[in-house]
N, C-alpha and C positions, 0 to 999 in steps of 0.2 A: 234720718239721714240711713241709704240703704248701707247696706255692710259696703258693698261692693266701691260707694263711691266712698270713703272713709279708705280703703285699702291704697285705693287708685292718689287720692290723696298724701296719703303717708308715704307711696313708692316713688311718688313729683314729685316730694318738699324733701325725698334722701339723697333722690338721686340732680339735685337743679342742685342740694349744698356741695355734693360732693366733688364738685366742682375746687370748691376751696382748698382742697387736702390732695387731690391729686398728684400732685407735685410735693408733698412732704417725704417720702421712702424715694424719691428722686437727684433728693441734692445733691451725694455727695456726687451722683452718673453726672447729672449737670451738670458742674463744675466741672468736670472733668472734661466734657466737650466745648462748655463756653474758654475753659479756661481763667475762667476765673473761682477766687476764695470761695474756703465755706465760709462765708463771713456773707460777702459780698451774695452769696445763691442763696443763702437766709431770707434773706430780703424781696425774694422770690413769697414769699410766702407773706409778711408785713405787707406788701403792693394789692397782693388779693385782699385781703381781709380787709383796708384800707379801699379801695376802688367798691367794697360790699356795705361799707359806711358811709360809700355814697350816694349807694346805691339805696340805701335806707333811708335817708336820708332828701329824695330829690324825688326816688321815686315810686316806691311806696304807698307815701302819705297819698298817691294819684291813685290809690286804692278804694280811696275816697268818691273821686272826683271822677271817675270816668268810669262805662262797663268793664265787670275785674276779667270776662273770659276776652275783649281783643285785648286790654293791657296784657296778659299772660301772655298769651297768641308772640304779641309782638315785643316784649320782653323775650322769649323763648326764641326766635328768630333770630334774635341779636349775637343770643348767649352761642349759636350755635354757627354766626360767624366768626365769631372773637377765638372761637376755641379751633378753626378751621386753622388763625393766622397762625397759635399756639403752635398746633405742632407741625403747621409749617413753616417754622422762625427759624431763619437762617441766621443771627444774630439774640446776644442775649436782653438788650435792649427791649426788642421785636419781641420777647418773650412775654418780659415784664410790659410792654400797652397796652398787648393780649390780654396777659393776663388781670391787669387793672382794669379793661369795658370786662369781664369775661365773669369777675367778682361783681362787679356790681351790678350786670345784669341778672344774676343767678339767686338775685331779691326775689325773685315766681314766689321763691319757699316759703319766705315769710309775709305771703301775698297769700299764697293757700292757706295758710293757718289761719289767722283772722277771716278764710272765705267759710273757713269752716267753723268757723265760733257763732259765728250767724245763721250760718243754717243749723246748729244744734239746737234742743229744746232745752232750755236754763239749768233744772234738773241733773240734765247728764250731760254739761259741758266742759265740763273740768275731766270726766272720763276719755268723750272725745278728742277735747284737744291731747291729751295727750297720747292717746291711739296715735294718732297725724304724726304727735314729738315724739314718738319708738321708732320711725321710720325714721322724718331726719336727723333724728340723732345714729340712728343707725346708719344710714347715706355719712356722717363723718369719719364714725369708725371702719366700717370696711371699704370704705371708700382708698386707703390705704392701701386694705390689701388689695384688693384689686390690680390698684397703679400697678404693686411692684411685680406681682406675676403678670400680667399685663408690658408690664415694658424689661421683663425677663425673657416673655417668651418670643417677645412680634417690636421690641425696643419702646422709647418712650416716646412718639411722637407717634405710637398708634394709640398709646392711655388717651389723648388732646383728640384726633379726627376717629375714636369711636366715641367717646364722651359727644365731640356734636353731631354724632349720627342717634344719638339716641338723646338729645337733647330736640331735631329734630322730631324723633318719633314723641317728643311728649308732646311737642306742641299738636302734631298733628291727634294725638288722644285726648289731650283734654280741651280741645274746641271741641270735641266730636262730645263730651261726657258733659264739662259742667252744665251747669245751668246757669240762663242768665242773667243779671244781681245789676239790675240800676247802682248809676251813686245814689251815696245818703247827704251828699251836700251837690250844690251850685256854684256856691263860691269862688274865684279865681284862682287860678292855679300858684298867685303868689301870700291872695290867703290863705292858702291849706300849706302852704311851707310857716307863714307866719302865726297859724293856731297851732302848728303843732308845737312851738316852742312855748305858743301860751299854754297852750297845753300842759307840759314841763316845772309853767311857777302855780298854775291852779292844782293841780294829783299832786300834793308832796310823797305819797305813795308810788308816782309812776317815778321821781327819783332815785328814791332808799333803794325802790325795788333793781334799778338800771347801778346805782355805782357796787349793789350785793351781786348784781350778775358780773360786771364790770371786775370785778375781781378774783369773782369764782374763775370767770373766762378768758382772762390773762396767769392764772397760777395755769390751765386747763394746756394755753397753749402754752407755756415757755414749758410744760412740761412735755409732749408734745412735737414740741419744732427740735424742740436737742438731746431726747432719746433714740432717735436715731444714731445723730453721732456718737453717744456709750452706747450704739450696740453693732456701728459699725467699725468705732475705736479700738482697739490692741486690749482690752477687755477680754470681748466675747467673737470681736471679728467674722461675726454678721456679715451676708449677702445685704442688696434689696429685697430679696424677696422673704428671707429673715428676718426685715425689721416689716415685711408686711404681714408675713404669719402671728408676729406678734403682737402685731395691730388690734388680730380678730381673739385678741383676747380682751381688749377693752369695748369690742362689741359685747360683750356680756355686763357691763354699767347699763345697759339702753334698756335691761329690760325694767329698771325701776322707774319711767314715765307712767305705765297703766296708772301703777303705785300711787307716784307720784297727787296723777290728776284725781282719784279716788281718794286721797287726804284730802285734797285742798277743798272738794265736794267736802268733804263732815267738819270744816272749819280747821283742820289743823296745819295752817299756814306757816304761822310766826312759831311756833313750837320744833316742827319739821327743820324749816328753814334755818336756825338753832343749831338744830344735829349735824344739817348736814355741812358747817361751816368747820364743827370737832371732828367731824370724820376727810370732807380735806386738809388739811393740818396736817393729821396724824399719818395719813395716809402719801403724805409731802416726806415726811421723818421716817416711813419706809423705805421711799425714795433713797433717800439721803444715803442709809447702810445697802441696795439696792444696786451700785456701784461696778459690784462682784455677784451679784448674785440677779439672776433671771429672775429667779421666781418671786422675790423682794419686788423688784419692779413687775412682775406682773399683777401684783394682788397688790401693788403703792393702785398701778393704772387702771382697777376696776373699784377701786376704793374714788381713783377724783374722780371718771368717769359717772359713776353713780351718784358722787357726790353734787356736780358741775347739774345734771340731770333734771337734778330733784329742785333743785334752784330755782333752776332756767321753768319746768312744766309753775311750781308756785309762782314764781311771778307774772305769767304769763296770762295765768288764774286771774291777780288778785288785779294788773290792770286791765286786764278786757270786761271786767266791769266799773269800769269806773266811768264811759260814757259808751252806749251799743251803737250810736251814729261816727262814731269820733275811733271804729278797731284797726285802724291800717295807722292812721295818724299817732295813736298810741302804739300799738305795736311796730310802728318807725321808730317814737323818741326810744323806744326800751332797746329794740335789740340794736340801734345806733348806740348805748351807747356802752353796750356789754362787748359791745362787738368793739370797737374802741381801744375795752381792759384785755381787751382779746391780741391786736394789732401790736399795742405797746408790748401785754406780754411776749409775744415769739420776739418781736427783736429786744427787748430788754433780756430775756431767756437765752438770746445766739452770745450776746457784750458778753454775757455776765460765767456764760461754759467757756468760750474761749476763754477770758482772762482770767478765771478762781477754778472749773472745774467746776463737775458732775455734781460736786458737795453744797457748791456758793446758789445753784438752781432749785436743789431741793427746800436750805433756805432757804430762797425766795418764795418758790412755794408755799410754802407751811405760816411765811410771813402776808401774806395778801388772805387767804380765809380770815385767818387772825383777827384782822385789821376791822373789814368786813363783821367780824363776829366780836369785834366791842362796835363798833357801827351800830348795831345791831341789837346791843344791850342797852343802848340809850332810845330805844323805840317804846309809844305807847301800845299797851296789848287794842286798844279800840280805836279808830281814827285814822293810822297809815295805814290799817287793813278790816277788809271784808269779815266782817262782822256772818261768824258762822251762819248759819239758815235762811240768810241772804243776798244768794245769787245771783238773782236776777235785778237786783235793786242795782242801778244805773248809782247815783249818789255813793256808797259805800264807796 
């Protein structure tokens, strides 16, 4: 793969997945604009992630059934229209519906990642996927900063309208740059969906890695959905721009993605996964003490993001080996599981914060990776993960 194509896939993945997070630092402002409670406004994040899960279940499997370049173009076109509707929304329900649709079609990022895995040589697949994922994860983290800055300068509507313009440009760029990629199966669509469910039953590693990441992404989402309320609250009095600048700190965690791909290629999936669970739990302990210390909150944010990104790369490396002809469907099941965890974490984190405060959110965030760690302890060293040195064998 040429370096420029890897870079384009990384940027495209980051730009599309960013659509899920633009609203996070704007929740307080949107609450004032539409006269809704903060808890109700938080549902915007949850519904956007629910849309992403729907897209993962029903759209991403089409990456094995249809020519990928055409599918990507069509999805980005719908994303553009949905973001236009969000930017022009005159009521909160209209914004919710537009966010649900844009969330569902922003799964383009999860079509591009297995696309990169298919184009990559076996010996470098982990590193290339890691580089593309570093772009995706950077998009997640920088989206909050970009959103808050644009909103402060030109209003919240410009955030969504600007993203609509970017999606239109991205559709043209990917259409021109991506090679044609023939479908890997010709079975009917409903059989594709049924086969996706069957993959979960026949590959224990897929279910295990999906549950690992659901716990980690649930903790991640609980942190980032509620930390904006902490920073704008009486302890810090940050503006939306301040919240966005704080999010830049978390972006440092994206640097771990290429390293995680390298560790995966070396056969270190299992031990690094366990270490990441411990790091995530410790991070929330720090966050719990950071209710009045932005330094502790920042350190917790970096460590949480690093841990979540490491387990994501390691999980995808494992999942992509299971069946090279079904990578889109495998990715669909994997991402749907952990984004369901993320949606639950966003909603639960918001509920817990408004009921019991930041310390309770920190306890929730620490509990999730600890539960995953207990589950990890039941994993056999061989059999549920790929063996070192056999990355090209689809049956591992």
